[in-house]
Each structure stands twice: as structure tokens, then as C-alpha cells.
N, C-alpha and C positions, 0 to 999 in steps of 0.2 A: 836394606832394598839389594844391594849389589851382594851380599852374601847369598841370600836367599836366591837371586838370579843363578849366581854360581853354583850352588847344590843343585837347583833343577835341570841346569845344562848338564853338569856330570851325570845325572841321574840319565837323561837322553843317550848320553853316550855310552853309558852302561848297556843299556838295552841295545842299542846296535851292537855292540862289544859279543853280546850273550847270544846276538840272535841265531848263532849257529849251534848252540849248546844242544845237547840231547835234553828234552824235556817232557814233563808232563801233563797232563792235559789241564786245560783253565780251571780254576775252581771258583763257582759263585759263593758268596756266604750265603749261609743259613740264618735269616732273620733272628735275634734274641727273641726269646719267647714264643719261638715256634713249639708246638708240643710234641714233635720227634725228640726235642732234649729230654723231655719228661721219660719218654718210652726208653729211650739208650740207657737213662741214668740206672732205670729199674732192672734193665736187664745185665748191664755192667756189674749191680749190685748183688743181682743173683748168680754171679759168676759165669757170665755167658760170654763175657767180651773183657778179658783179663788184658790189662797195659791201654784200655780205652781212657782218653784223657779229653775233659770237656769243661777243664777250669778255666779255658781261655776263649771267652766267646765273642764276636762269634764264628764258629768253625765254618768248614766248605762243605760244598755239594759233596765231593769227591770223597773226602773223609767221614760223612754220613754216609755213604753208597758202600763204603768198605766196611763200615760195622754191620749194615744190613745183610750185606752179602755172609758175612761170617755168621752171623743171626742164621740165614735162612740154611746153612749147612747143618743146623742143630735144631733146626723146625720140630723133630721128633719129640723131643723134651719140652718144648713148649707148652703151655696151656692152650684150650681151644681159643680162647679170647685173644692171648698173645700171638697166636698163630693170623687171627683174622686182621688185628693191627698189623701186623708184618706185612700180609697182604697190600693192605694200604700203603703203606709207604715204599715199599718194593714199585707199586706202580706209579707212584710219586716221583721216583729216581730212576725212571726206565731209561733217561737217556743218558746216566752214568752207568747203570747197569746191563743193559741189551743192546741191541743193534737197530731195535726196533724204529720205526717212526712216529712221530706224535699222532695219537689215533684218529686224529679230525683231518690229517692231511691224505688227499687222495693221492693215486696211484700216479706217478710221474710229475708231482706237485710238489712245489719247496715252501709254498705258502699258505697261510690260512690266515682269515678273519671272516667273521659270519657276515660282514656286508657285500661279498665277493660274490654271490648268489641268491636267489630265492631259497634254494635248498639250504643252501648254508645258513640263513638267517630263521627259518622256520626251524631247522634244526636245532639251534642255538637255541632260539626260545623254548624250545621243548625240553633241554637239558638245564635250565635253569629252574624247572619245577620236578625235576627227576632223580632219584638217587640209584646209582650203578655201582655195586660193589667193585671195591679193586679198580679204580679209574682213576687215571693219571688227573691232578689238577688242572682246570681248564685255561687256557690263556684268551684273552682278545684278540691277538695278532701273533702269528707264527712264523717265523721262516728257519729253515734247519735245510742245510747241504754240506754233508763230508763233515769238516770240522768246525763248521761256522751254524751259530744259531742265535735267532734273535725272539725274544718272549715279552709281550706285551702284557699288562695285567692291569686291571681295573679294579679297585677296592671302595666300597662303599659303606658306611656303618651309621646307623641312627640309635641314638643310647638317651633311654629315659630313666633318670633316677629321682628318686623321693626319700627326703630326710623328714620323717615324724610330720608327714602331710604337705609338706612342701615340696614341688616338684621342679624338675630342671630337664630342660632338652638339649642334645649336643649332637651335631651333624659332623661326619668326616668325609670328607672327598681325597681321594689318593690315586697315583699311577705308581708302577713298577716298571722299569724298561731292565730287563737282563741282557748281557752279550757276551757270548763266547766267539772269538775270531781265531781262529787257526787252534793250534794246541798249547800257545802261550799266554795270548793276550784273554783277558776277562774286564767286563766292564759293567759299570751299575748306576742306576738313576732312579730315585723317588722323589714324591712331594706328598706331604700329608697337610691339609688345610682343615682346621677346625673351628666351626661355628658355633657359640654356646648359650643359650639363653639364661640369665643368669635373673633370681628372684631374690627379695630379702629373705633372712633366715637361713640361708644355704649360701653361706660366703664361703667354703671350703674352695680351694681350687681343684679342678679336675685331676685324677690321676695321669691323665693324657699329656698336660701341662707339665714339663719338665724344667721351666724356665727359659730364659732369653726373651723374644719379641713378645710382648703381649699389646694389643692394640687398645686397652682402656675398656672404655664400656662406650655404646649409641643407645641413647634414651630414645624410648618410641613415645607415641600417644598416651600409651597405657603407661603411667610413672613406674609401678611396679614391677615392669618388665624391661628389662636391658639386655644388651646382646654384646658381645666381645668375641675375639677371633687371636688366634695364634696360628703359626704353621712351622714346618720343619723341611728340610731336605736332607737325602743322604746320597752318596754316590763314591766311586771309586774307579780306578785304573789300576789294573794290576796285570805283573808280569810273571812267569814263572819259569824257572829253569833248575834243571837237576832236583833237588828238594829243598830249593828256596824259592822265596815268594817276595818280591818288593811290591809295594803298594802305595799308592797318594791318593788319600780320601778324605771323607766326611763322613764321620759315623760313630756309634755310640758302641761300648764296650761293656761287657760282663766280666771281671776277673775274680775270681773266687773260689772256695767250694762249696758255697752255699747258697741258698735263694736270693740271701741280701748281701751279696759281696762287700766287703770293708778294703779292698784295692783299689779295684774302680767298678762303679756301679753303674745303671741305667738310671741314674738318677737328673743329669743333666743333660745341655740339648748336644746335639752332635758334635763332635770335636775334629777339626781339620788337622791330618797327621799325614804324615811320612814313616812307613815302616818297614822291617825287613825280618822275616821270619825264615828257621832254616831248621830240618830235623837232624839231628845226630844219632845214626842208629836208633834207639827207642826213645830219647829225650826232644824237647823240643824248647827251642830259643826265639824269643820274640825283643826285638827292639823298635820302640816307639819315641817318635819325637811330635809331639803334638801343639797346637797352638790354642791358648787359651784366653777366655774374655776375664778380665782383669776387674770389671765392676758389674754389680747386677743391672739389668735391664731398666728396672723402675728409676733405681737412681740415675743410672746416666741418661736417663731421657730428661729427669729435673734439673741435675746440676752439673751436667757435662760442660767442660771448659777445655778447649782446645788444647794440649799440652799439660793439663793439670791432673785431671783425673783420671782420664784412658791412658794406662801405660803398656809397652809389650810384655807378654806373661807367656811362657811355656812349660810344658811339660815332657820330660825323659823318663824314658822308664825303660827297664831290661828284666825279663823274665824267663827264670829256667823252670820248665816242667820235667821231673824227672820219676820215673818208674822205678825203683829200686828193686822191686820184685811184682810180680802180678798183684799181689793182695796190698803192696802199700806204696803210696808215691809221697812226694815231697815235691813244692815249689817255691822258689825262692824270687821275691820280686823287689826290685830297689826303684828308688824313683826319687827324681829331683823335681821342684818347682821352681822357678827363677823367673827374673824380666828386669824391667827398665833398660834393657839393651836389646841390641840385635841378636840373634841364634848365636849359642857360644859352641865353638867347632869343636872343642875339647868332647861336649857332651853327645858330638854328632859320629862319635867313634862308638861301634856297637859294643866291643866285648871290655870296654874301660869299666873299672869298678867306681861306681859313682861316688860313693862315699867319701873313698881318697882322691876323686878328681875335683869334687867340690871344695875340700879342703885348700887346693890350689890353684883353684880360679875364683871364687868370691866362697866366703867362708860363711856369707849371711843368706845363701839360697837355701832353700828349704828339703832337705833330706829325710824320706822315709824308708823303712825296711818291713817286708810282710814274707813273714814265713808261715806255709800252710801245709798241711799234712791228709793225707785221707788212708784209713788203715782197714781192712776186711778182713777180719778174723775167721767166718765161716762165710759160706753163702748164703746170701741172704740180710747179711748186716753189715752196715759201713759205718764207721766212725770218723769225724774229720775235726779238725781246728784249724785256726788262724790266730796268728800274734802280730801285732801292728806294733813298731817300735819308732817312734816319733825322737823322743829324747829320754835317756834312762841314766841315773847314778848307780851303779852296782852298790856304793857304800849306803845308799839310801832307800834300795828298792822293797824294803821293809817297812819304811815310811810312808806317811802322807803327805810328802814332799809335791809341791806344785809342779816340780820339772821333771816328775815321772810320768812322762807322756806317753800313753801304751795303752793297749786295747785288745781283747782275747775274744773269742768266737770259740764255742764247741756245740758240737750237734751229731747227732746218730740218724742214719736212715733204715729202716728194717722194711722189706719187699719181702709177701708172701700172698697168699690167695685165700679168701674165704669163699667157699662154694664154687669153685672156678674163677672166682671176680678178682682180678688182680686189684692189690691194695698196697700202698706205699704209707707208712708213719714216719715222718720227721719230727723230731724233739729238736730245738736248737735254742743255745742261750747267747747272747752277745752283749758284753761292757765295755763303752770306751770312757776312759777318763775323762776329766776337764782337760782342755787345751789341747787335745789333738787335733792334728790337721791344722790348726793355727799356726802363726807366724808374727814377728816383730814387724816386720814390712807385709801386710795383709796385701796392700793392692797389689804388690808382684810375687809374691810367694805364698801366700793360701793354698791349702790344698782344695780350690774351688775353681770353678767355669761358670760364669755367670751369676756369683755368689753363692752358687749350691755346692754341695760336698761332692768331691769326684769320687769319695768312698762311701762308707756305712750312709745310710740315706739319712738317718736320724741325728748325723753328725756327734760330735763331743758331747761331755757330760751327759752320758744316755745310758740303757740298759734296755733290753728286749729279749722276752721267752715267747717262743712260738711253739705251737702244736700243731701240726698239718696233716690231715689223712685225704691220700688223693685216691680215688677210687673208680677204676675203667668199667663202664656198665656198657659192655657190649664194645663192638668197633667203632661206634658213631659218639656215645656217650662217655662223658667224665664227670664226676663229684667231686667235690674238695669240701670235708668237714675241720674248722679250724678254730682255734682258739689263741688270742695273742694280747701279750702286756707289754707295752711300751711307757718307760719313766723317761724323762728330760728334765734334766734342772735347769733354772734361768734365774735370772735377776730380778728380785720383787719389785724394784724401781723400774719406772721409764727412763729411756736413754735422756730425756729431757730434765727430770730430776738432777739440780745440783749435786744429790749424795750419790747417783748413780755409779756403778762400777759393774764391769761384765764379771759373770762366774766362768768363762768357758765353754759355754754351750752354745757357740755359734763358731765355726770354721774360720769365719772373717773378722773375728775379734784378733785385737792387737794384745799380744799375752803383757807388755810392757804398761798396759792400762790396768792389771787386776790390781787387788788388793793385795798388798803384800803381807797383811796380818795373817793371812791365810796360808802363808807360804809353807807353813809346816802341819797343816790342817786342812790340807785339801783331799776328800774325799772322793769316793768313786761316782759319788752324785752330792753336787751342792747348790745351795740355792735353794729356790722355789720350785718343788716338785712338783710338774705335771704327770699324775697318771693315767693313761689310756688303755682299757680294757675293751677286746673284741670279742664277741662270740659268733659265728656264722656259717651259712654254708654259700657254695657257687656250684654253677653246673652251666654245662655246654652240651649241645647237642648238634651234629651235622644233620641237617633237615634235607636237604639236598647235598650234590656234590658242589653247590654253588653258594648256598645259603647255610650259613651257620646261627642257631640262635644261642645266647646267654643269660642266664640270671642269677640273680644272688639277693641273700639277706644277711643283714649284720646286726649285731645289738650292740652299742657301744656306749660305754659309759666313760666322761673323761671329770678324773674327781669327782665332783655329787652330781653332774648332769648325765642324762641319760637321754639316747635317741636311737630311734629304728630308720634304718638305710635298705634299701630296696633298689634294684635296679634291672632293668630288661634290655637287651642290646639286640639287634639284628645287623648282620654282618653278611654284606652282600661280594663275594670275591670272584672274580671273574678273570 
């Protein structure tokens, strides 16, 4: 704890020391999953945004606004629908792109909320049911004056899902508070609370649950209906100086060249972290030190004993994004997961080479390297790939040796138009060998947070093929037609069976517990193979500026079993 306090004290002193430095405007983060990422990815693939880097998310509003400004200068070359979508986003980034005031602020006023007057209330109520093109996103409360801004947003979601005739219901309540203070400081806070109805026959965990706290179930008088809840909070304090950013936060990350990242994915609860990011010419460097949970929540509740099950665990990562040419970019990421002690000072040096540092600090720490590349031979076509190196023997690289712990991901994205309708087609293949992400001391060094994989969501001993067609139906609607096949290997025996041994399909497994008779016959998929195939359609429509409708259908087969999934979601975001 003394070391942590010393680090935080040093950060505070650094902030004061840099207070007089020439700086850029504060940059709030753009949430992972925001559709603006898909739009800019399309525009970059079409060749309008050379040098655009979106593989380390979340990005900042200023960075996104700069890309929109570049597109606005080329709008004559865009299709009609692409221009209309651009107009919508330029309006949403009014604060960064123009000197205009928030559209609901009255002259000489700096604050707005719908309850300040009867006119404001009736006007806000009307806005809920009206769609106005190219209108900035609404906020429940606003304060803006010179370089200071505060936005408060209210987010409600109602979701109905049906699995082969069995339905369930999910409600989400959320708020978001965004703050710019002067030209240097940014702050953010949100909380999302989920309450779900659970019925027999629909036991899958909701896609909104990403691990961590889970309240269990609350039975009702109707024994066939139970309720459970979980929640997440995110936030950060951020300071900018010159071309660098220092952040202390609790947040999710998506680091990778695909929609299913293998380096850091949106598969885990928010991670508390300290980060430093800087731009060196066209390149971007990111240092992050995160605090991880060493134990899955469900095991923690059942078996936690002070001093035995719960150990300190940390993530350190360095990431370089290097646009070699406008059509070729490479990313190099090195990570260490370690624990069982206080934060290691050697790992807090941002530019140290972690592989060598780990050898001289504790050779039992878990080091992984990720190499990614994107290549655009012609406008409208992009190829990308990722290579994971956990462990490798060059003399045995062609053999099925268990210690060849590596994985690959390769894909292509084609952006084109059909009758002026923008379409993106993605084809992607991912293969992660058994035992990748695992460690001989999993409680302190496995590549997990709350027991879930920090990297590829499917974990090791898995393969996936994805085909996704993304279609923009006007400025208000989108469709996605997808085909997905996922294979995963696991032990055919229960962990309670005396003959049980793991097959390297869970990143929490201890690789010392493997069956050594397979050491030279560890193939890409091992054990009992579960094959999941999905074919479906997803769609969303902006009904009003505040209300969004989402719906979809999926036909799924798991080995010999088949199910039909349908969902309808209503989103209210003010």
C-alpha cells in the first residue's frame, strides 16, 4: 500500500508540474460499441482517412472529431447516404468542431435542464417523440461556459429475448456524467444496473454480463420465474499536456484489429488502471498498469478465505501503433500478468522491454506478445491479422508440442455500395491453441480478470469463422447479416471425476495439471469438441433522436441441438 500511495503522490506532483505546459483540449472517451467506429472504419477502408488508427479503443472525442473534419473536406466524393450519416456525426461533435452553443441553451444562459421551466419541460417532452435530422445528441442537463462543460445523460433499456418459445426480460438503468474542466482536465463517471428475469430453459448468461458481481437469484411466488441483478461502474480522471495523456480510471478496453480482439477485449468487467499515452509523429504509444481480480466472483463468494484464495494480481502492457505507410500499419503489444506481491516498480517504467524485465524481476510472471498488422492494397479492401505469442519453441514449431502456445487471427474487410447503399463485408478466422493465456500459477498470473479471458472471448483451445455483412439503410437504420461457427475443446470428464485432467481450454487452468502423454500430440483442438453454428440478422433504427429500436433473429445449433433466438430492445438515451 505504501508503494501505491507513493505512486499516486508522484502523479499529483507531476500534474502540478505540468500545469503551465502548452496543452490541447481535454478529450472525453468515445464508448466502445459506439456506431461511429463502424462508420469511420468504413471510410478508412475506402481510402478517405489514411493514417487513421482505431485499434486501441476507446478513442477520444477530439480524435474522432478530427476524422469527421477530414471527411467533411471530401464530402463531394461520398455517397448520398454516407454524407447524411456524416452530417449526423458532425452535429453530435458540435462541441469539438464548432464554436456553437448546445442547441437547447438560451441566449446568455450557461445551463439547461428540462425541469427549469414549463417551456423547457414541454419542449423536452416533445423531443422524445420527434426525429430531427442532424441534431446533436440530447443531454438531461448541460453546463457550458468557455472551456468548461458538464453533460449529464440518462440511459434506459428494455430487452425481451425468446429462446425457442421461452422468454426472458432484462431492464437496464444508467447515467453518464461527462466533464471538461479547462483545457487540460477531463472526468467521467457512469453506472449501469441490470435486473433480469430468469426462466427455466433459458439458462445462458446475458451478453451484458461480463463477469464480476452477480447477485444470484431471488425467488418469487411463481417458482418458474426468478430474478437476478448485476451492475458496473466506469470512470476516469484525465490530464493532457502537449501530445500526451495521463489517466487514472476504471474502464473497459478493446485492443486489436478485429471485432473480436485477441489482445484486450470487452469480455471482462471494467479494469482499474493507470495509463500514459503519447503521440510521436504519426505513431502512438500506450502504457497501462491495471489491477486485476485473481478469482472468479462465484468462487470468491463460496470459498474465499482471507489470505488464501484472494491474491494481488496486475496487468502491465505497452502498445505501439505504427503507420508504416498510409496503406500499411503494424501494432506491437507486450503484456505481463503478475501478482502475489505489491506493484513491481520495474514494470512501472513505461518504455522498458517487458520480456527482458520479467526475466530479471520474476521469471514466473506471465509474458505475452501480440503482433498485429493491417494492409490496404486498394481502396475498399483491407486485410488484417494478429499473432499471439505466449510461448514457442522454434525447434518444435512444426510439431504438436504442448508448449507451442500461440494463436492467429486473419480477416478481410470489403467496403462497397449496392444501389447507393453502403455495405461492409467482413470474413474472419481465429484459432487459439490449447494452453494459450494459461499459467502454472493461474491465481496470480493467468491472462484473466474475474476468471474471464482478457483476450479472445472464446479463450484457448478454440477456433472461429465469422462472416458479417454490415448494411446502412439510410442515415437512421442499419442491418447486419451474419454467419458464425465457433469450436471449443474441453475435457469430456467432470472436474469431480478422479480421472479428470484439463485440456487447456480454460485460461484459468494450471498447465502443470495437463496429461503429459499428450505433450507431443497437442493439436489445435483437443478433447471433446463443441461446435456452435449461428445464422442470423440484426437491425437497429433511430425512431426519434432519443429512442432507438433494436431487434434480431438467430438460428443456432450446438452439436445436435438447435434453437431459435429472437430479441427486441428499446433504448431511451437522453
